[in-house]
Chimera marker file (.cmm) of the C-alpha trace (Angstrom):
<marker_set name="trace">
<marker id="1" x="76.268" y="1.303" z="-29.240" r="1" g="1" b="0" radius="0.5"/>
<marker id="2" x="74.256" y="-1.682" z="-28.076" r="1" g="1" b="0" radius="0.5"/>
<marker id="3" x="70.796" y="-1.535" z="-26.504" r="1" g="1" b="0" radius="0.5"/>
<marker id="4" x="72.148" y="-3.870" z="-23.849" r="1" g="1" b="0" radius="0.5"/>
<marker id="5" x="74.415" y="-1.105" z="-22.575" r="1" g="1" b="0" radius="0.5"/>
<marker id="6" x="71.480" y="0.254" z="-20.588" r="1" g="1" b="0" radius="0.5"/>
<marker id="7" x="71.060" y="-2.883" z="-18.465" r="1" g="1" b="0" radius="0.5"/>
<marker id="8" x="67.914" y="-4.603" z="-17.261" r="1" g="1" b="0" radius="0.5"/>
<marker id="9" x="65.930" y="-1.414" z="-16.650" r="1" g="1" b="0" radius="0.5"/>
<marker id="10" x="66.767" y="-0.154" z="-20.124" r="1" g="1" b="0" radius="0.5"/>
<marker id="11" x="65.698" y="-3.443" z="-21.709" r="1" g="1" b="0" radius="0.5"/>
<marker id="12" x="62.436" y="-3.380" z="-19.769" r="1" g="1" b="0" radius="0.5"/>
<marker id="13" x="61.787" y="0.182" z="-20.902" r="1" g="1" b="0" radius="0.5"/>
<marker id="14" x="62.557" y="-0.811" z="-24.484" r="1" g="1" b="0" radius="0.5"/>
<marker id="15" x="60.188" y="-3.779" z="-24.179" r="1" g="1" b="0" radius="0.5"/>
<marker id="16" x="57.446" y="-1.579" z="-22.743" r="1" g="1" b="0" radius="0.5"/>
<marker id="17" x="57.927" y="0.998" z="-25.496" r="1" g="1" b="0" radius="0.5"/>
<marker id="18" x="57.778" y="-1.737" z="-28.131" r="1" g="1" b="0" radius="0.5"/>
<marker id="19" x="54.559" y="-3.103" z="-26.638" r="1" g="1" b="0" radius="0.5"/>
<marker id="20" x="53.028" y="0.384" z="-26.688" r="1" g="1" b="0" radius="0.5"/>
<marker id="21" x="53.915" y="0.807" z="-30.353" r="1" g="1" b="0" radius="0.5"/>
<marker id="22" x="52.329" y="-2.545" z="-31.173" r="1" g="1" b="0" radius="0.5"/>
<marker id="23" x="49.160" y="-1.548" z="-29.318" r="1" g="1" b="0" radius="0.5"/>
<marker id="24" x="49.047" y="1.815" z="-31.078" r="1" g="1" b="0" radius="0.5"/>
<marker id="25" x="49.218" y="-0.023" z="-34.378" r="1" g="1" b="0" radius="0.5"/>
<marker id="26" x="46.123" y="-1.980" z="-33.365" r="1" g="1" b="0" radius="0.5"/>
<marker id="27" x="44.008" y="1.113" z="-32.672" r="1" g="1" b="0" radius="0.5"/>
<marker id="28" x="42.598" y="1.395" z="-36.228" r="1" g="1" b="0" radius="0.5"/>
<marker id="29" x="41.291" y="-2.159" z="-35.839" r="1" g="1" b="0" radius="0.5"/>
<marker id="30" x="39.198" y="-0.958" z="-32.893" r="1" g="1" b="0" radius="0.5"/>
<marker id="31" x="37.087" y="1.327" z="-35.095" r="1" g="1" b="0" radius="0.5"/>
<marker id="32" x="33.377" y="0.707" z="-35.568" r="1" g="1" b="0" radius="0.5"/>
<marker id="33" x="32.708" y="-2.031" z="-38.100" r="1" g="1" b="0" radius="0.5"/>
<marker id="34" x="31.372" y="-0.941" z="-41.494" r="1" g="1" b="0" radius="0.5"/>
<marker id="35" x="28.374" y="-3.230" z="-41.115" r="1" g="1" b="0" radius="0.5"/>
<marker id="36" x="27.163" y="-3.897" z="-37.573" r="1" g="1" b="0" radius="0.5"/>
<marker id="37" x="26.113" y="-7.365" z="-36.478" r="1" g="1" b="0" radius="0.5"/>
<marker id="38" x="22.458" y="-8.144" z="-35.747" r="1" g="1" b="0" radius="0.5"/>
<marker id="39" x="22.822" y="-7.732" z="-31.977" r="1" g="1" b="0" radius="0.5"/>
<marker id="40" x="24.388" y="-4.269" z="-32.311" r="1" g="1" b="0" radius="0.5"/>
<marker id="41" x="21.786" y="-3.227" z="-34.886" r="1" g="1" b="0" radius="0.5"/>
<marker id="42" x="18.963" y="-4.320" z="-32.555" r="1" g="1" b="0" radius="0.5"/>
<marker id="43" x="20.541" y="-2.317" z="-29.723" r="1" g="1" b="0" radius="0.5"/>
<marker id="44" x="20.792" y="0.790" z="-31.911" r="1" g="1" b="0" radius="0.5"/>
<marker id="45" x="17.158" y="0.411" z="-32.989" r="1" g="1" b="0" radius="0.5"/>
<marker id="46" x="16.007" y="0.028" z="-29.369" r="1" g="1" b="0" radius="0.5"/>
<marker id="47" x="18.009" y="3.082" z="-28.273" r="1" g="1" b="0" radius="0.5"/>
<marker id="48" x="16.565" y="5.104" z="-31.150" r="1" g="1" b="0" radius="0.5"/>
<marker id="49" x="13.026" y="4.008" z="-30.240" r="1" g="1" b="0" radius="0.5"/>
<marker id="50" x="13.630" y="5.157" z="-26.644" r="1" g="1" b="0" radius="0.5"/>
<marker id="51" x="14.794" y="8.547" z="-27.884" r="1" g="1" b="0" radius="0.5"/>
<marker id="52" x="18.493" y="8.108" z="-27.157" r="1" g="1" b="0" radius="0.5"/>
<marker id="53" x="20.989" y="6.950" z="-24.583" r="1" g="1" b="0" radius="0.5"/>
<marker id="54" x="21.559" y="8.492" z="-21.168" r="1" g="1" b="0" radius="0.5"/>
<marker id="55" x="25.195" y="8.284" z="-20.076" r="1" g="1" b="0" radius="0.5"/>
<marker id="56" x="26.203" y="8.780" z="-16.443" r="1" g="1" b="0" radius="0.5"/>
<marker id="57" x="29.873" y="9.756" z="-16.161" r="1" g="1" b="0" radius="0.5"/>
<marker id="58" x="32.262" y="11.087" z="-13.540" r="1" g="1" b="0" radius="0.5"/>
<marker id="59" x="33.843" y="13.468" z="-16.003" r="1" g="1" b="0" radius="0.5"/>
<marker id="60" x="32.705" y="15.276" z="-19.101" r="1" g="1" b="0" radius="0.5"/>
<marker id="61" x="33.195" y="12.990" z="-22.100" r="1" g="1" b="0" radius="0.5"/>
<marker id="62" x="33.568" y="15.930" z="-24.405" r="1" g="1" b="0" radius="0.5"/>
<marker id="63" x="31.526" y="17.225" z="-27.288" r="1" g="1" b="0" radius="0.5"/>
<marker id="64" x="33.659" y="15.348" z="-29.840" r="1" g="1" b="0" radius="0.5"/>
<marker id="65" x="32.776" y="11.942" z="-28.355" r="1" g="1" b="0" radius="0.5"/>
<marker id="66" x="29.075" y="12.744" z="-28.179" r="1" g="1" b="0" radius="0.5"/>
<marker id="67" x="28.988" y="14.157" z="-31.716" r="1" g="1" b="0" radius="0.5"/>
<marker id="68" x="30.944" y="11.206" z="-33.165" r="1" g="1" b="0" radius="0.5"/>
<marker id="69" x="28.766" y="8.577" z="-31.483" r="1" g="1" b="0" radius="0.5"/>
<marker id="70" x="25.551" y="10.320" z="-32.503" r="1" g="1" b="0" radius="0.5"/>
<marker id="71" x="26.750" y="10.838" z="-36.089" r="1" g="1" b="0" radius="0.5"/>
<marker id="72" x="27.864" y="7.223" z="-36.415" r="1" g="1" b="0" radius="0.5"/>
<marker id="73" x="24.815" y="5.586" z="-34.844" r="1" g="1" b="0" radius="0.5"/>
<marker id="74" x="22.067" y="8.177" z="-35.230" r="1" g="1" b="0" radius="0.5"/>
<marker id="75" x="21.406" y="7.833" z="-31.499" r="1" g="1" b="0" radius="0.5"/>
<marker id="76" x="21.405" y="11.046" z="-29.455" r="1" g="1" b="0" radius="0.5"/>
<marker id="77" x="23.241" y="11.057" z="-26.115" r="1" g="1" b="0" radius="0.5"/>
<marker id="78" x="22.069" y="12.777" z="-22.959" r="1" g="1" b="0" radius="0.5"/>
<marker id="79" x="25.046" y="13.235" z="-20.652" r="1" g="1" b="0" radius="0.5"/>
<marker id="80" x="24.699" y="13.361" z="-16.877" r="1" g="1" b="0" radius="0.5"/>
<marker id="81" x="27.963" y="14.402" z="-15.223" r="1" g="1" b="0" radius="0.5"/>
<marker id="82" x="28.724" y="14.231" z="-11.519" r="1" g="1" b="0" radius="0.5"/>
<marker id="83" x="31.658" y="15.394" z="-9.438" r="1" g="1" b="0" radius="0.5"/>
<marker id="84" x="34.377" y="12.922" z="-8.440" r="1" g="1" b="0" radius="0.5"/>
<marker id="85" x="32.772" y="9.944" z="-6.721" r="1" g="1" b="0" radius="0.5"/>
<marker id="86" x="29.246" y="11.274" z="-7.174" r="1" g="1" b="0" radius="0.5"/>
<marker id="87" x="28.668" y="9.219" z="-10.328" r="1" g="1" b="0" radius="0.5"/>
<marker id="88" x="29.778" y="5.991" z="-8.640" r="1" g="1" b="0" radius="0.5"/>
<marker id="89" x="27.558" y="6.684" z="-5.611" r="1" g="1" b="0" radius="0.5"/>
<marker id="90" x="24.587" y="7.376" z="-7.876" r="1" g="1" b="0" radius="0.5"/>
<marker id="91" x="25.318" y="4.226" z="-9.909" r="1" g="1" b="0" radius="0.5"/>
<marker id="92" x="25.386" y="2.112" z="-6.737" r="1" g="1" b="0" radius="0.5"/>
<marker id="93" x="22.258" y="3.697" z="-5.282" r="1" g="1" b="0" radius="0.5"/>
<marker id="94" x="20.170" y="3.415" z="-8.457" r="1" g="1" b="0" radius="0.5"/>
<marker id="95" x="21.222" y="-0.096" z="-9.427" r="1" g="1" b="0" radius="0.5"/>
<marker id="96" x="20.688" y="-1.420" z="-5.886" r="1" g="1" b="0" radius="0.5"/>
<marker id="97" x="17.107" y="-0.132" z="-5.926" r="1" g="1" b="0" radius="0.5"/>
<marker id="98" x="16.459" y="-1.196" z="-9.527" r="1" g="1" b="0" radius="0.5"/>
<marker id="99" x="15.587" y="2.399" z="-10.443" r="1" g="1" b="0" radius="0.5"/>
<marker id="100" x="18.420" y="3.337" z="-12.800" r="1" g="1" b="0" radius="0.5"/>
<marker id="101" x="17.834" y="6.590" z="-14.670" r="1" g="1" b="0" radius="0.5"/>
<marker id="102" x="20.759" y="5.982" z="-17.033" r="1" g="1" b="0" radius="0.5"/>
<marker id="103" x="21.637" y="3.449" z="-19.724" r="1" g="1" b="0" radius="0.5"/>
<marker id="104" x="25.426" y="3.510" z="-19.495" r="1" g="1" b="0" radius="0.5"/>
<marker id="105" x="27.846" y="4.325" z="-16.669" r="1" g="1" b="0" radius="0.5"/>
<marker id="106" x="31.391" y="5.373" z="-17.518" r="1" g="1" b="0" radius="0.5"/>
<marker id="107" x="33.619" y="5.754" z="-14.490" r="1" g="1" b="0" radius="0.5"/>
<marker id="108" x="37.029" y="5.014" z="-13.160" r="1" g="1" b="0" radius="0.5"/>
<marker id="109" x="39.579" y="5.917" z="-10.600" r="1" g="1" b="0" radius="0.5"/>
<link id1="1" id2="2" r="1" g="1" b="0" radius="0.2"/>
<link id1="2" id2="3" r="1" g="1" b="0" radius="0.2"/>
<link id1="3" id2="4" r="1" g="1" b="0" radius="0.2"/>
<link id1="4" id2="5" r="1" g="1" b="0" radius="0.2"/>
<link id1="5" id2="6" r="1" g="1" b="0" radius="0.2"/>
<link id1="6" id2="7" r="1" g="1" b="0" radius="0.2"/>
<link id1="7" id2="8" r="1" g="1" b="0" radius="0.2"/>
<link id1="8" id2="9" r="1" g="1" b="0" radius="0.2"/>
<link id1="9" id2="10" r="1" g="1" b="0" radius="0.2"/>
<link id1="10" id2="11" r="1" g="1" b="0" radius="0.2"/>
<link id1="11" id2="12" r="1" g="1" b="0" radius="0.2"/>
<link id1="12" id2="13" r="1" g="1" b="0" radius="0.2"/>
<link id1="13" id2="14" r="1" g="1" b="0" radius="0.2"/>
<link id1="14" id2="15" r="1" g="1" b="0" radius="0.2"/>
<link id1="15" id2="16" r="1" g="1" b="0" radius="0.2"/>
<link id1="16" id2="17" r="1" g="1" b="0" radius="0.2"/>
<link id1="17" id2="18" r="1" g="1" b="0" radius="0.2"/>
<link id1="18" id2="19" r="1" g="1" b="0" radius="0.2"/>
<link id1="19" id2="20" r="1" g="1" b="0" radius="0.2"/>
<link id1="20" id2="21" r="1" g="1" b="0" radius="0.2"/>
<link id1="21" id2="22" r="1" g="1" b="0" radius="0.2"/>
<link id1="22" id2="23" r="1" g="1" b="0" radius="0.2"/>
<link id1="23" id2="24" r="1" g="1" b="0" radius="0.2"/>
<link id1="24" id2="25" r="1" g="1" b="0" radius="0.2"/>
<link id1="25" id2="26" r="1" g="1" b="0" radius="0.2"/>
<link id1="26" id2="27" r="1" g="1" b="0" radius="0.2"/>
<link id1="27" id2="28" r="1" g="1" b="0" radius="0.2"/>
<link id1="28" id2="29" r="1" g="1" b="0" radius="0.2"/>
<link id1="29" id2="30" r="1" g="1" b="0" radius="0.2"/>
<link id1="30" id2="31" r="1" g="1" b="0" radius="0.2"/>
<link id1="31" id2="32" r="1" g="1" b="0" radius="0.2"/>
<link id1="32" id2="33" r="1" g="1" b="0" radius="0.2"/>
<link id1="33" id2="34" r="1" g="1" b="0" radius="0.2"/>
<link id1="34" id2="35" r="1" g="1" b="0" radius="0.2"/>
<link id1="35" id2="36" r="1" g="1" b="0" radius="0.2"/>
<link id1="36" id2="37" r="1" g="1" b="0" radius="0.2"/>
<link id1="37" id2="38" r="1" g="1" b="0" radius="0.2"/>
<link id1="38" id2="39" r="1" g="1" b="0" radius="0.2"/>
<link id1="39" id2="40" r="1" g="1" b="0" radius="0.2"/>
<link id1="40" id2="41" r="1" g="1" b="0" radius="0.2"/>
<link id1="41" id2="42" r="1" g="1" b="0" radius="0.2"/>
<link id1="42" id2="43" r="1" g="1" b="0" radius="0.2"/>
<link id1="43" id2="44" r="1" g="1" b="0" radius="0.2"/>
<link id1="44" id2="45" r="1" g="1" b="0" radius="0.2"/>
<link id1="45" id2="46" r="1" g="1" b="0" radius="0.2"/>
<link id1="46" id2="47" r="1" g="1" b="0" radius="0.2"/>
<link id1="47" id2="48" r="1" g="1" b="0" radius="0.2"/>
<link id1="48" id2="49" r="1" g="1" b="0" radius="0.2"/>
<link id1="49" id2="50" r="1" g="1" b="0" radius="0.2"/>
<link id1="50" id2="51" r="1" g="1" b="0" radius="0.2"/>
<link id1="51" id2="52" r="1" g="1" b="0" radius="0.2"/>
<link id1="52" id2="53" r="1" g="1" b="0" radius="0.2"/>
<link id1="53" id2="54" r="1" g="1" b="0" radius="0.2"/>
<link id1="54" id2="55" r="1" g="1" b="0" radius="0.2"/>
<link id1="55" id2="56" r="1" g="1" b="0" radius="0.2"/>
<link id1="56" id2="57" r="1" g="1" b="0" radius="0.2"/>
<link id1="57" id2="58" r="1" g="1" b="0" radius="0.2"/>
<link id1="58" id2="59" r="1" g="1" b="0" radius="0.2"/>
<link id1="59" id2="60" r="1" g="1" b="0" radius="0.2"/>
<link id1="60" id2="61" r="1" g="1" b="0" radius="0.2"/>
<link id1="61" id2="62" r="1" g="1" b="0" radius="0.2"/>
<link id1="62" id2="63" r="1" g="1" b="0" radius="0.2"/>
<link id1="63" id2="64" r="1" g="1" b="0" radius="0.2"/>
<link id1="64" id2="65" r="1" g="1" b="0" radius="0.2"/>
<link id1="65" id2="66" r="1" g="1" b="0" radius="0.2"/>
<link id1="66" id2="67" r="1" g="1" b="0" radius="0.2"/>
<link id1="67" id2="68" r="1" g="1" b="0" radius="0.2"/>
<link id1="68" id2="69" r="1" g="1" b="0" radius="0.2"/>
<link id1="69" id2="70" r="1" g="1" b="0" radius="0.2"/>
<link id1="70" id2="71" r="1" g="1" b="0" radius="0.2"/>
<link id1="71" id2="72" r="1" g="1" b="0" radius="0.2"/>
<link id1="72" id2="73" r="1" g="1" b="0" radius="0.2"/>
<link id1="73" id2="74" r="1" g="1" b="0" radius="0.2"/>
<link id1="74" id2="75" r="1" g="1" b="0" radius="0.2"/>
<link id1="75" id2="76" r="1" g="1" b="0" radius="0.2"/>
<link id1="76" id2="77" r="1" g="1" b="0" radius="0.2"/>
<link id1="77" id2="78" r="1" g="1" b="0" radius="0.2"/>
<link id1="78" id2="79" r="1" g="1" b="0" radius="0.2"/>
<link id1="79" id2="80" r="1" g="1" b="0" radius="0.2"/>
<link id1="80" id2="81" r="1" g="1" b="0" radius="0.2"/>
<link id1="81" id2="82" r="1" g="1" b="0" radius="0.2"/>
<link id1="82" id2="83" r="1" g="1" b="0" radius="0.2"/>
<link id1="83" id2="84" r="1" g="1" b="0" radius="0.2"/>
<link id1="84" id2="85" r="1" g="1" b="0" radius="0.2"/>
<link id1="85" id2="86" r="1" g="1" b="0" radius="0.2"/>
<link id1="86" id2="87" r="1" g="1" b="0" radius="0.2"/>
<link id1="87" id2="88" r="1" g="1" b="0" radius="0.2"/>
<link id1="88" id2="89" r="1" g="1" b="0" radius="0.2"/>
<link id1="89" id2="90" r="1" g="1" b="0" radius="0.2"/>
<link id1="90" id2="91" r="1" g="1" b="0" radius="0.2"/>
<link id1="91" id2="92" r="1" g="1" b="0" radius="0.2"/>
<link id1="92" id2="93" r="1" g="1" b="0" radius="0.2"/>
<link id1="93" id2="94" r="1" g="1" b="0" radius="0.2"/>
<link id1="94" id2="95" r="1" g="1" b="0" radius="0.2"/>
<link id1="95" id2="96" r="1" g="1" b="0" radius="0.2"/>
<link id1="96" id2="97" r="1" g="1" b="0" radius="0.2"/>
<link id1="97" id2="98" r="1" g="1" b="0" radius="0.2"/>
<link id1="98" id2="99" r="1" g="1" b="0" radius="0.2"/>
<link id1="99" id2="100" r="1" g="1" b="0" radius="0.2"/>
<link id1="100" id2="101" r="1" g="1" b="0" radius="0.2"/>
<link id1="101" id2="102" r="1" g="1" b="0" radius="0.2"/>
<link id1="102" id2="103" r="1" g="1" b="0" radius="0.2"/>
<link id1="103" id2="104" r="1" g="1" b="0" radius="0.2"/>
<link id1="104" id2="105" r="1" g="1" b="0" radius="0.2"/>
<link id1="105" id2="106" r="1" g="1" b="0" radius="0.2"/>
<link id1="106" id2="107" r="1" g="1" b="0" radius="0.2"/>
<link id1="107" id2="108" r="1" g="1" b="0" radius="0.2"/>
<link id1="108" id2="109" r="1" g="1" b="0" radius="0.2"/>
</marker_set>
């Protein structure tokens, strides 16, 4: 049986599946580097000096993410979670006034 039996839609699906497999193979390369560069190290030191990082998010990031980041960097995370849309509204309001109470915003649609 040939893969071409499935027509154009089948070939597109096969192409998309192949691309996904290639991307999944690249995931290990996205891991934290063993030795951070100077810029990253300076950022970690500044965050540690401030007592941690405050993350504003629309959804709970999960305990695993927080624990892994803190274990890897030594920087504690304070998580501020809002309901759908609330995080984006707070981000807009605080950045427009220059009074941000968070270090990082993670949001999406």
